[in-house]
VEXDORO-768666 format. One record per residue (C-alpha): x, y, z; residue in one letter. Coordinates in steps of 0.02 Angstrom, whole numbers, plus 50000, padded with zeros to 5 digits. Layout:
residues N
{site {X, Y, Z}, 'a'}
...
***
This chain:
residues 301
{site {54121, 56152, 56428}, 'm'}
{site {53972, 56170, 56540}, 's'}
{site {53806, 56083, 56554}, 'l'}
{site {53634, 56161, 56555}, 'a'}
{site {53557, 56186, 56723}, 't'}
{site {53459, 56042, 56795}, 'v'}
{site {53306, 56076, 56904}, 's'}
{site {53353, 56257, 56925}, 'g'}
{site {53527, 56216, 56988}, 'a'}
{site {53658, 56344, 56940}, 'p'}
{site {53765, 56303, 56790}, 'e'}
{site {53937, 56236, 56833}, 'r'}
{site {54085, 56170, 56737}, 's'}
{site {54140, 55989, 56755}, 'i'}
{site {54298, 56001, 56650}, 'c'}
{site {54464, 56063, 56720}, 'p'}
{site {54515, 56234, 56660}, 'p'}
{site {54625, 56234, 56506}, 'r'}
{site {54802, 56291, 56541}, 'p'}
{site {54863, 56439, 56442}, 'p'}
{site {54941, 56392, 56276}, 'd'}
{site {55129, 56384, 56287}, 's'}
{site {55252, 56395, 56144}, 'r'}
{site {55287, 56209, 56155}, 'a'}
{site {55102, 56170, 56151}, 'r'}
{site {55079, 56278, 55996}, 'r'}
{site {55225, 56193, 55909}, 'i'}
{site {55155, 56020, 55948}, 'l'}
{site {54985, 56075, 55885}, 'a'}
{site {55061, 56132, 55721}, 'k'}
{site {55154, 55967, 55702}, 'v'}
{site {54993, 55873, 55737}, 'a'}
{site {54902, 55972, 55603}, 'e'}
{site {55027, 55920, 55470}, 'r'}
{site {55008, 55734, 55446}, 'r'}
{site {55157, 55717, 55330}, 'g'}
{site {55271, 55799, 55458}, 'l'}
{site {55202, 55683, 55593}, 'r'}
{site {55243, 55531, 55487}, 'e'}
{site {55421, 55589, 55454}, 'l'}
{site {55445, 55626, 55638}, 'l'}
{site {55382, 55453, 55686}, 'l'}
{site {55497, 55367, 55562}, 'i'}
{site {55644, 55471, 55625}, 'a'}
{site {55607, 55420, 55805}, 'v'}
{site {55601, 55235, 55761}, 'v'}
{site {55761, 55247, 55660}, 'y'}
{site {55847, 55334, 55806}, 's'}
{site {55793, 55189, 55917}, 'm'}
{site {55864, 55069, 55788}, 'y'}
{site {56029, 55162, 55784}, 'd'}
{site {56034, 55176, 55974}, 'g'}
{site {56015, 54989, 56000}, 's'}
{site {56204, 54972, 55987}, 'r'}
{site {56222, 55046, 56162}, 'f'}
{site {56131, 54897, 56236}, 'f'}
{site {56258, 54771, 56170}, 'v'}
{site {56418, 54862, 56216}, 'e'}
{site {56525, 54750, 56324}, 'g'}
{site {56420, 54597, 56279}, 'r'}
{site {56521, 54537, 56129}, 'q'}
{site {56564, 54371, 56211}, 's'}
{site {56379, 54342, 56244}, 't'}
{site {56339, 54381, 56062}, 'a'}
{site {56465, 54251, 56001}, 'f'}
{site {56398, 54123, 56124}, 'm'}
{site {56222, 54153, 56057}, 'h'}
{site {56287, 54135, 55879}, 'a'}
{site {56362, 53965, 55920}, 'a'}
{site {56195, 53910, 55993}, 'r'}
{site {56101, 53968, 55838}, 'v'}
{site {56217, 53868, 55727}, 'l'}
{site {56201, 53715, 55840}, 'h'}
{site {56011, 53728, 55833}, 'l'}
{site {56014, 53744, 55644}, 'e'}
{site {56124, 53591, 55629}, 'q'}
{site {56002, 53493, 55735}, 'g'}
{site {55859, 53550, 55622}, 'l'}
{site {55961, 53520, 55463}, 'd'}
{site {55948, 53705, 55418}, 'l'}
{site {56133, 53752, 55422}, 'a'}
{site {56146, 53798, 55238}, 'w'}
{site {56227, 53969, 55263}, 'e'}
{site {56408, 53917, 55245}, 'q'}
{site {56386, 53828, 55079}, 't'}
{site {56286, 53970, 55003}, 'l'}
{site {56406, 54099, 55073}, 'n'}
{site {56558, 54013, 54997}, 'r'}
{site {56477, 53992, 54826}, 'v'}
{site {56424, 54174, 54813}, 'v'}
{site {56585, 54246, 54886}, 's'}
{site {56691, 54151, 54761}, 'a'}
{site {56612, 54238, 54610}, 'h'}
{site {56624, 54426, 54593}, 'v'}
{site {56474, 54430, 54475}, 'l'}
{site {56367, 54356, 54613}, 'l'}
{site {56447, 54436, 54766}, 'a'}
{site {56452, 54619, 54714}, 'v'}
{site {56268, 54630, 54660}, 'p'}
{site {56220, 54540, 54820}, 'a'}
{site {56321, 54666, 54920}, 'd'}
{site {56237, 54812, 54834}, 'y'}
{site {56065, 54737, 54864}, 'm'}
{site {56104, 54712, 55048}, 'y'}
{site {56172, 54888, 55068}, 'a'}
{site {56035, 54982, 54973}, 't'}
{site {55867, 54895, 54952}, 'l'}
{site {55830, 54890, 55139}, 'h'}
{site {55841, 55080, 55148}, 'y'}
{site {55766, 55122, 54978}, 'v'}
{site {55624, 55002, 54943}, 'v'}
{site {55543, 55017, 55115}, 't'}
{site {55523, 55209, 55108}, 'p'}
{site {55463, 55196, 54928}, 'l'}
{site {55329, 55071, 54976}, 'v'}
{site {55278, 55182, 55122}, 'l'}
{site {55263, 55329, 55003}, 'l'}
{site {55166, 55223, 54878}, 'w'}
{site {55045, 55170, 55014}, 'm'}
{site {55025, 55352, 55069}, 'w'}
{site {54988, 55415, 54894}, 'r'}
{site {54894, 55272, 54814}, 'r'}
{site {54815, 55176, 54958}, 'h'}
{site {54793, 55305, 55094}, 'n'}
{site {54647, 55216, 55177}, 'a'}
{site {54761, 55069, 55218}, 'd'}
{site {54918, 55170, 55253}, 'y'}
{site {54897, 55195, 55440}, 's'}
{site {54874, 55011, 55478}, 'r'}
{site {55019, 54962, 55363}, 'a'}
{site {55135, 55093, 55439}, 'r'}
{site {55090, 55041, 55615}, 't'}
{site {55125, 54859, 55575}, 'n'}
{site {55298, 54908, 55512}, 'l'}
{site {55337, 55016, 55663}, 'm'}
{site {55280, 54884, 55788}, 'v'}
{site {55381, 54750, 55699}, 'a'}
{site {55534, 54862, 55707}, 't'}
{site {55512, 54895, 55892}, 'v'}
{site {55494, 54707, 55925}, 'i'}
{site {55654, 54681, 55827}, 'g'}
{site {55744, 54812, 55930}, 'l'}
{site {55691, 54724, 56088}, 'i'}
{site {55762, 54563, 56015}, 'g'}
{site {55928, 54649, 55974}, 'f'}
{site {55941, 54714, 56150}, 's'}
{site {55895, 54556, 56244}, 'l'}
{site {55976, 54430, 56127}, 'l'}
{site {56130, 54501, 56040}, 'p'}
{site {56193, 54378, 55908}, 'v'}
{site {56354, 54390, 55808}, 'a'}
{site {56322, 54371, 55621}, 'p'}
{site {56398, 54225, 55524}, 'p'}
{site {56526, 54339, 55441}, 'r'}
{site {56612, 54358, 55610}, 'm'}
{site {56632, 54171, 55635}, 'l'}
{site {56770, 54055, 55572}, 'p'}
{site {56725, 53964, 55412}, 'g'}
{site {56622, 54106, 55340}, 'f'}
{site {56672, 54241, 55216}, 'v'}
{site {56629, 54423, 55250}, 'd'}
{site {56574, 54456, 55072}, 't'}
{site {56550, 54642, 55095}, 'm'}
{site {56722, 54664, 55172}, 'a'}
{site {56800, 54559, 55034}, 'q'}
{site {56725, 54669, 54898}, 'y'}
{site {56719, 54833, 54993}, 's'}
{site {56822, 54916, 54856}, 'g'}
{site {56673, 54895, 54739}, 'a'}
{site {56556, 54999, 54847}, 'g'}
{site {56543, 55131, 54981}, 'w'}
{site {56534, 55012, 55129}, 'w'}
{site {56679, 54965, 55241}, 'g'}
{site {56710, 54811, 55346}, 'a'}
{site {56557, 54843, 55456}, 'e'}
{site {56420, 54765, 55349}, 'a'}
{site {56321, 54895, 55249}, 's'}
{site {56380, 55047, 55346}, 'a'}
{site {56474, 55177, 55244}, 'p'}
{site {56660, 55188, 55275}, 'r'}
{site {56701, 55281, 55434}, 'g'}
{site {56533, 55262, 55521}, 'v'}
{site {56536, 55077, 55560}, 'g'}
{site {56561, 55113, 55745}, 's'}
{site {56388, 55194, 55748}, 'f'}
{site {56300, 55033, 55697}, 't'}
{site {56248, 54881, 55797}, 'n'}
{site {56357, 54740, 55733}, 'q'}
{site {56266, 54610, 55837}, 'f'}
{site {56089, 54640, 55773}, 'a'}
{site {56073, 54475, 55681}, 'a'}
{site {55921, 54403, 55770}, 'm'}
{site {55790, 54438, 55706}, 'p'}
{site {55830, 54494, 55530}, 's'}
{site {55741, 54658, 55500}, 'l'}
{site {55806, 54654, 55322}, 'h'}
{site {55693, 54504, 55295}, 'v'}
{site {55555, 54573, 55406}, 'g'}
{site {55546, 54739, 55313}, 'w'}
{site {55557, 54648, 55145}, 'a'}
{site {55411, 54538, 55194}, 'l'}
{site {55311, 54692, 55245}, 'w'}
{site {55349, 54774, 55077}, 'c'}
{site {55306, 54615, 54983}, 'g'}
{site {55140, 54598, 55075}, 'w'}
{site {55089, 54776, 55031}, 'q'}
{site {55137, 54754, 54848}, 'l'}
{site {55051, 54586, 54831}, 'a'}
{site {54895, 54643, 54922}, 'r'}
{site {54870, 54816, 54847}, 'h'}
{site {54958, 54802, 54680}, 'g'}
{site {54844, 54819, 54530}, 'q'}
{site {54966, 54751, 54402}, 'h'}
{site {55035, 54576, 54387}, 'v'}
{site {55215, 54640, 54392}, 'i'}
{site {55182, 54729, 54557}, 't'}
{site {55105, 54575, 54636}, 'r'}
{site {55242, 54460, 54572}, 'v'}
{site {55372, 54582, 54640}, 's'}
{site {55286, 54571, 54808}, 'g'}
{site {55317, 54384, 54811}, 'v'}
{site {55493, 54389, 54738}, 'a'}
{site {55565, 54531, 54843}, 'y'}
{site {55561, 54446, 55015}, 'p'}
{site {55633, 54286, 54940}, 'a'}
{site {55773, 54385, 54857}, 'l'}
{site {55818, 54478, 55016}, 'i'}
{site {55819, 54316, 55116}, 't'}
{site {55942, 54241, 54990}, 'l'}
{site {56050, 54398, 54995}, 'v'}
{site {56065, 54414, 55185}, 'v'}
{site {56115, 54231, 55202}, 'v'}
{site {56233, 54228, 55053}, 'a'}
{site {56329, 54382, 55111}, 't'}
{site {56357, 54307, 55285}, 'g'}
{site {56254, 54438, 55375}, 'n'}
{site {56115, 54326, 55441}, 'h'}
{site {56075, 54147, 55485}, 'y'}
{site {55925, 54060, 55410}, 'l'}
{site {55845, 54062, 55582}, 'l'}
{site {55868, 54251, 55584}, 'd'}
{site {55763, 54261, 55426}, 'a'}
{site {55629, 54149, 55501}, 'i'}
{site {55628, 54258, 55657}, 'a'}
{site {55608, 54413, 55547}, 'g'}
{site {55454, 54336, 55467}, 'v'}
{site {55385, 54291, 55638}, 'a'}
{site {55411, 54469, 55701}, 'v'}
{site {55306, 54541, 55559}, 'v'}
{site {55164, 54419, 55587}, 'f'}
{site {55171, 54451, 55774}, 'l'}
{site {55159, 54638, 55742}, 'a'}
{site {55010, 54614, 55625}, 'm'}
{site {54919, 54509, 55756}, 'v'}
{site {54958, 54634, 55894}, 'a'}
{site {54901, 54785, 55792}, 'v'}
{site {54744, 54697, 55731}, 'g'}
{site {54697, 54639, 55906}, 't'}
{site {54727, 54811, 55979}, 't'}
{site {54620, 54892, 55844}, 'a'}
{site {54476, 54777, 55886}, 'r'}
{site {54489, 54805, 56074}, 'l'}
{site {54510, 54994, 56076}, 'l'}
{site {54350, 55098, 56083}, 'p'}
{site {54304, 55190, 55926}, 'r'}
{site {54305, 55363, 56004}, 'r'}
{site {54488, 55383, 56046}, 'v'}
{site {54623, 55506, 55999}, 'i'}
{site {54639, 55501, 55809}, 'd'}
{site {54813, 55545, 55746}, 'l'}
{site {54777, 55497, 55566}, 't'}
{site {54634, 55616, 55527}, 'e'}
{site {54629, 55652, 55341}, 't'}
{site {54485, 55777, 55338}, 'd'}
{site {54568, 55946, 55307}, 'p'}
{site {54424, 56033, 55396}, 'n'}
{site {54443, 55929, 55552}, 'a'}
{site {54561, 55959, 55695}, 't'}
{site {54715, 55849, 55700}, 'a'}
{site {54678, 55781, 55873}, 'i'}
{site {54503, 55751, 55938}, 't'}
{site {54467, 55699, 56116}, 'l'}
{site {54318, 55618, 56197}, 'i'}
{site {54206, 55744, 56282}, 'e'}
{site {54228, 55769, 56468}, 'c'}
{site {54127, 55651, 56579}, 'p'}
{site {53970, 55719, 56659}, 't'}
{site {53900, 55694, 56832}, 'q'}
{site {53720, 55698, 56773}, 's'}
{site {53667, 55646, 56601}, 's'}
{site {53510, 55637, 56500}, 's'}
{site {53471, 55615, 56314}, 'p'}
{site {53454, 55802, 56292}, 's'}
{site {53606, 55853, 56395}, 's'}
{site {53743, 55763, 56301}, 's'}
{site {53875, 55885, 56240}, 's'}
{site {53971, 55882, 56078}, 'p'}
{site {54156, 55841, 56069}, 'r'}
{site {54273, 55975, 56129}, 'a'}
{site {54411, 56006, 56005}, 'p'}
{site {54583, 56033, 56073}, 'v'}
***
Protein backbone atom coordinates (compact mmCIF):
# COMPACT_ATOMS: atom_id res chain seq x y z
CA UNK A 1 0.00 0.00 0.00
CA UNK A 2 1.32 3.45 -0.72
CA UNK A 3 0.15 6.93 0.07
CA UNK A 4 -0.39 9.79 -2.33
CA UNK A 5 2.41 12.26 -2.57
CA UNK A 6 2.40 15.12 -0.12
CA UNK A 7 3.70 18.55 -1.18
CA UNK A 8 5.35 17.10 -4.26
CA UNK A 9 7.28 14.50 -2.29
CA UNK A 10 7.83 11.26 -4.16
CA UNK A 11 5.46 8.43 -3.39
CA UNK A 12 6.86 5.83 -1.02
CA UNK A 13 5.58 2.70 0.66
CA UNK A 14 5.25 2.53 4.43
CA UNK A 15 4.29 -1.14 4.68
CA UNK A 16 6.84 -3.95 4.69
CA UNK A 17 6.96 -5.97 1.50
CA UNK A 18 4.75 -9.05 1.52
CA UNK A 19 6.71 -12.29 1.55
CA UNK A 20 6.05 -14.66 -1.29
CA UNK A 21 3.18 -17.04 -0.62
CA UNK A 22 4.41 -20.38 0.59
CA UNK A 23 2.54 -23.67 0.51
CA UNK A 24 1.94 -23.52 4.25
CA UNK A 25 0.59 -20.00 3.95
CA UNK A 26 -1.80 -21.05 1.19
CA UNK A 27 -3.02 -24.00 3.25
CA UNK A 28 -3.64 -21.76 6.28
CA UNK A 29 -5.48 -19.29 4.08
CA UNK A 30 -7.76 -22.03 2.78
CA UNK A 31 -8.46 -23.22 6.32
CA UNK A 32 -9.25 -19.65 7.35
CA UNK A 33 -11.69 -19.29 4.48
CA UNK A 34 -13.71 -22.29 5.64
CA UNK A 35 -15.28 -21.37 8.94
CA UNK A 36 -16.64 -24.84 9.63
CA UNK A 37 -13.20 -26.37 9.19
CA UNK A 38 -11.74 -23.74 11.53
CA UNK A 39 -14.27 -24.62 14.20
CA UNK A 40 -13.56 -28.34 13.95
CA UNK A 41 -9.83 -27.67 14.10
CA UNK A 42 -10.26 -25.50 17.20
CA UNK A 43 -12.33 -28.13 18.97
CA UNK A 44 -9.78 -30.81 18.06
CA UNK A 45 -6.95 -28.70 19.52
CA UNK A 46 -8.80 -28.15 22.79
CA UNK A 47 -9.69 -31.85 23.04
CA UNK A 48 -6.04 -32.75 22.45
CA UNK A 49 -5.10 -30.44 25.31
CA UNK A 50 -7.72 -32.16 27.47
CA UNK A 51 -6.34 -35.58 26.60
CA UNK A 52 -2.74 -34.43 27.10
CA UNK A 53 -3.38 -33.17 30.62
CA UNK A 54 -2.64 -36.67 31.91
CA UNK A 55 1.07 -36.08 31.29
CA UNK A 56 1.11 -33.31 33.90
CA UNK A 57 -0.05 -35.61 36.70
CA UNK A 58 2.18 -38.59 36.04
CA UNK A 59 4.17 -39.38 39.15
CA UNK A 60 1.93 -37.16 41.30
CA UNK A 61 -0.58 -39.80 42.39
CA UNK A 62 0.27 -39.38 46.08
CA UNK A 63 -0.33 -35.65 45.74
CA UNK A 64 -3.70 -36.31 44.09
CA UNK A 65 -4.81 -38.53 46.98
CA UNK A 66 -3.62 -35.95 49.50
CA UNK A 67 -5.69 -33.29 47.73
CA UNK A 68 -8.70 -35.64 47.73
CA UNK A 69 -8.44 -36.07 51.50
CA UNK A 70 -8.34 -32.29 51.91
CA UNK A 71 -11.40 -31.84 49.70
CA UNK A 72 -13.34 -34.35 51.80
CA UNK A 73 -12.18 -32.68 55.02
CA UNK A 74 -13.31 -29.29 53.72
CA UNK A 75 -16.69 -30.70 52.71
CA UNK A 76 -17.17 -32.23 56.13
CA UNK A 77 -16.45 -28.87 57.71
CA UNK A 78 -19.02 -27.24 55.42
CA UNK A 79 -21.54 -30.08 55.93
CA UNK A 80 -21.43 -30.87 52.20
CA UNK A 81 -20.05 -34.43 52.35
CA UNK A 82 -23.11 -36.12 50.83
CA UNK A 83 -21.27 -38.10 48.15
CA UNK A 84 -20.84 -41.35 50.06
CA UNK A 85 -24.51 -41.72 50.97
CA UNK A 86 -25.70 -40.96 47.45
CA UNK A 87 -23.03 -43.21 45.94
CA UNK A 88 -24.03 -46.18 48.11
CA UNK A 89 -27.75 -45.77 47.40
CA UNK A 90 -27.31 -45.62 43.63
CA UNK A 91 -24.67 -48.35 43.43
CA UNK A 92 -26.88 -50.79 45.32
CA UNK A 93 -29.62 -50.70 42.67
CA UNK A 94 -28.86 -51.77 39.12
CA UNK A 95 -31.85 -49.85 37.77
CA UNK A 96 -30.31 -46.65 39.11
CA UNK A 97 -26.62 -47.38 38.64
CA UNK A 98 -26.56 -48.55 35.01
CA UNK A 99 -28.55 -45.58 33.59
CA UNK A 100 -26.35 -43.25 35.64
CA UNK A 101 -23.25 -44.91 34.21
CA UNK A 102 -24.53 -44.53 30.66
CA UNK A 103 -25.36 -40.88 31.25
CA UNK A 104 -21.89 -40.22 32.64
CA UNK A 105 -20.19 -42.04 29.77
CA UNK A 106 -22.20 -40.53 26.90
CA UNK A 107 -24.01 -37.26 27.54
CA UNK A 108 -20.82 -35.27 28.15
CA UNK A 109 -19.55 -36.16 24.67
CA UNK A 110 -22.88 -36.12 22.80
CA UNK A 111 -24.99 -33.27 24.15
CA UNK A 112 -22.20 -30.67 24.08
CA UNK A 113 -21.41 -31.09 20.34
CA UNK A 114 -25.12 -31.17 19.55
CA UNK A 115 -25.68 -27.89 21.37
CA UNK A 116 -22.68 -26.39 19.57
CA UNK A 117 -24.17 -27.50 16.24
CA UNK A 118 -27.59 -26.16 17.24
CA UNK A 119 -26.07 -22.79 18.10
CA UNK A 120 -24.19 -22.77 14.78
CA UNK A 121 -27.26 -23.52 12.70
CA UNK A 122 -30.05 -21.78 14.59
CA UNK A 123 -28.36 -18.97 16.52
CA UNK A 124 -25.29 -18.16 14.49
CA UNK A 125 -25.09 -14.55 15.68
CA UNK A 126 -24.48 -15.79 19.23
CA UNK A 127 -22.40 -18.83 18.33
CA UNK A 128 -18.94 -17.27 18.46
CA UNK A 129 -19.36 -15.85 21.96
CA UNK A 130 -20.91 -19.10 23.22
CA UNK A 131 -18.15 -21.24 21.69
CA UNK A 132 -15.45 -19.00 23.09
CA UNK A 133 -16.98 -19.22 26.57
CA UNK A 134 -16.87 -23.01 26.34
CA UNK A 135 -13.30 -23.11 25.09
CA UNK A 136 -12.03 -20.69 27.76
CA UNK A 137 -13.83 -22.63 30.50
CA UNK A 138 -12.21 -25.84 29.25
CA UNK A 139 -8.74 -24.29 29.23
CA UNK A 140 -9.25 -23.00 32.79
CA UNK A 141 -10.30 -26.51 33.79
CA UNK A 142 -7.17 -27.97 32.19
CA UNK A 143 -5.04 -25.57 34.19
CA UNK A 144 -6.85 -26.75 37.32
CA UNK A 145 -6.21 -30.41 36.46
CA UNK A 146 -2.53 -29.71 35.97
CA UNK A 147 -1.93 -27.58 39.07
CA UNK A 148 -4.30 -29.39 41.42
CA UNK A 149 -4.65 -33.10 40.60
CA UNK A 150 -7.37 -34.67 42.74
CA UNK A 151 -8.23 -38.36 43.01
CA UNK A 152 -11.97 -38.97 42.48
CA UNK A 153 -14.09 -40.46 45.27
CA UNK A 154 -14.28 -43.84 43.50
CA UNK A 155 -10.59 -44.33 44.26
CA UNK A 156 -11.02 -43.80 48.00
CA UNK A 157 -12.02 -46.30 50.69
CA UNK A 158 -15.70 -46.22 51.54
CA UNK A 159 -16.86 -45.37 48.02
CA UNK A 160 -18.12 -47.67 45.27
CA UNK A 161 -16.76 -47.37 41.75
CA UNK A 162 -20.17 -47.70 40.14
CA UNK A 163 -18.87 -47.83 36.59
CA UNK A 164 -16.35 -50.54 37.41
CA UNK A 165 -19.01 -52.50 39.28
CA UNK A 166 -21.34 -52.49 36.27
CA UNK A 167 -18.74 -52.39 33.51
CA UNK A 168 -20.24 -55.53 31.98
CA UNK A 169 -23.35 -53.52 31.11
CA UNK A 170 -21.46 -51.03 28.93
CA UNK A 171 -18.35 -50.40 26.89
CA UNK A 172 -16.33 -48.77 29.66
CA UNK A 173 -13.70 -50.47 31.75
CA UNK A 174 -12.43 -49.72 35.23
CA UNK A 175 -11.11 -46.28 34.24
CA UNK A 176 -14.28 -44.19 34.53
CA UNK A 177 -15.96 -43.55 31.17
CA UNK A 178 -13.01 -44.58 28.99
CA UNK A 179 -13.66 -47.52 26.65
CA UNK A 180 -11.96 -50.76 27.58
CA UNK A 181 -8.30 -50.80 26.68
CA UNK A 182 -7.78 -47.03 26.44
CA UNK A 183 -8.04 -46.10 30.11
CA UNK A 184 -4.31 -45.43 30.27
CA UNK A 185 -4.78 -42.55 27.83
CA UNK A 186 -7.10 -40.64 30.17
CA UNK A 187 -6.38 -38.42 33.13
CA UNK A 188 -7.71 -40.31 36.14
CA UNK A 189 -7.02 -37.41 38.50
CA UNK A 190 -9.04 -34.72 36.72
CA UNK A 191 -11.71 -34.41 39.40
CA UNK A 192 -11.32 -30.71 40.25
CA UNK A 193 -13.06 -28.88 38.64
CA UNK A 194 -15.77 -31.05 37.13
CA UNK A 195 -15.93 -30.24 33.42
CA UNK A 196 -18.86 -32.65 33.18
CA UNK A 197 -20.81 -30.17 35.29
CA UNK A 198 -19.19 -27.15 33.64
CA UNK A 199 -20.04 -28.27 30.12
CA UNK A 200 -23.56 -29.26 31.23
CA UNK A 201 -24.09 -25.81 32.71
CA UNK A 202 -22.89 -24.23 29.46
CA UNK A 203 -25.32 -26.40 27.47
CA UNK A 204 -28.15 -25.62 29.86
CA UNK A 205 -27.49 -21.89 29.64
CA UNK A 206 -27.64 -21.94 25.84
CA UNK A 207 -30.83 -24.00 25.81
CA UNK A 208 -32.55 -21.87 28.43
CA UNK A 209 -31.47 -18.60 26.86
CA UNK A 210 -32.04 -19.33 23.18
CA UNK A 211 -34.69 -22.04 23.27
CA UNK A 212 -38.00 -21.03 21.75
CA UNK A 213 -40.04 -23.89 23.21
CA UNK A 214 -40.87 -24.58 26.82
CA UNK A 215 -39.41 -28.09 26.62
CA UNK A 216 -36.08 -26.72 25.39
CA UNK A 217 -35.89 -24.16 28.18
CA UNK A 218 -36.91 -26.65 30.85
CA UNK A 219 -34.27 -29.07 29.52
CA UNK A 220 -31.73 -26.28 29.90
CA UNK A 221 -32.51 -26.10 33.61
CA UNK A 222 -32.82 -29.85 34.21
CA UNK A 223 -29.72 -31.02 32.32
CA UNK A 224 -27.03 -29.43 34.56
CA UNK A 225 -28.86 -30.64 37.68
CA UNK A 226 -29.05 -34.17 36.27
CA UNK A 227 -25.37 -34.27 35.38
CA UNK A 228 -24.40 -32.97 38.83
CA UNK A 229 -26.42 -35.79 40.41
CA UNK A 230 -24.88 -38.37 38.07
CA UNK A 231 -21.22 -37.40 38.58
CA UNK A 232 -21.60 -37.49 42.36
CA UNK A 233 -23.69 -40.66 42.49
CA UNK A 234 -21.24 -42.63 40.34
CA UNK A 235 -18.29 -41.67 42.57
CA UNK A 236 -16.51 -39.67 39.90
CA UNK A 237 -16.69 -36.23 41.51
CA UNK A 238 -17.09 -34.49 44.83
CA UNK A 239 -19.78 -31.91 45.37
CA UNK A 240 -17.06 -29.25 45.54
CA UNK A 241 -15.87 -30.40 42.11
CA UNK A 242 -19.32 -29.61 40.75
CA UNK A 243 -19.31 -26.19 42.42
CA UNK A 244 -15.87 -25.53 40.95
CA UNK A 245 -17.16 -26.53 37.51
CA UNK A 246 -19.93 -23.94 37.80
CA UNK A 247 -17.41 -21.32 38.93
CA UNK A 248 -15.14 -22.06 35.96
CA UNK A 249 -17.96 -21.40 33.48
CA UNK A 250 -18.91 -18.11 35.13
CA UNK A 251 -15.25 -17.08 35.27
CA UNK A 252 -14.91 -17.82 31.55
CA UNK A 253 -18.03 -15.79 30.76
CA UNK A 254 -16.71 -12.82 32.73
CA UNK A 255 -13.27 -13.07 31.12
CA UNK A 256 -14.66 -13.30 27.58
CA UNK A 257 -17.14 -10.51 28.14
CA UNK A 258 -14.52 -8.21 29.66
CA UNK A 259 -12.06 -8.94 26.85
CA UNK A 260 -14.72 -8.22 24.22
CA UNK A 261 -15.39 -4.83 25.77
CA UNK A 262 -11.71 -3.89 26.04
CA UNK A 263 -10.53 -5.00 22.60
CA UNK A 264 -10.75 -2.42 19.79
CA UNK A 265 -13.40 -3.03 17.20
CA UNK A 266 -11.01 -3.17 14.24
CA UNK A 267 -9.10 -6.33 15.02
CA UNK A 268 -8.54 -9.62 13.27
CA UNK A 269 -11.95 -11.19 12.71
CA UNK A 270 -11.88 -14.99 12.59
CA UNK A 271 -15.66 -15.37 12.60
CA UNK A 272 -16.55 -13.48 9.42
CA UNK A 273 -19.80 -14.81 8.01
CA UNK A 274 -20.00 -12.66 4.86
CA UNK A 275 -19.18 -15.07 1.99
CA UNK A 276 -17.90 -12.16 -0.10
CA UNK A 277 -15.49 -11.04 2.59
CA UNK A 278 -12.01 -12.35 3.21
CA UNK A 279 -11.65 -14.71 6.14
CA UNK A 280 -9.05 -12.57 7.88
CA UNK A 281 -9.00 -8.79 7.75
CA UNK A 282 -6.22 -6.71 9.23
CA UNK A 283 -6.01 -3.09 10.25
CA UNK A 284 -4.39 -0.96 7.59
CA UNK A 285 -0.72 -0.18 7.95
CA UNK A 286 0.10 2.90 10.07
CA UNK A 287 1.06 6.07 8.24
CA UNK A 288 3.71 8.63 8.99
CA UNK A 289 1.62 11.52 7.71
CA UNK A 290 -2.14 11.53 7.74
CA UNK A 291 -4.94 13.74 6.64
CA UNK A 292 -8.70 13.29 6.14
CA UNK A 293 -8.19 12.70 2.44
CA UNK A 294 -5.16 10.42 2.70
CA UNK A 295 -6.60 7.62 4.77
CA UNK A 296 -6.29 4.30 2.96
CA UNK A 297 -8.75 1.42 2.92
CA UNK A 298 -8.09 -1.87 4.66
CA UNK A 299 -5.59 -4.14 3.02
CA UNK A 300 -6.92 -7.65 2.70
CA UNK A 301 -4.54 -10.45 3.40
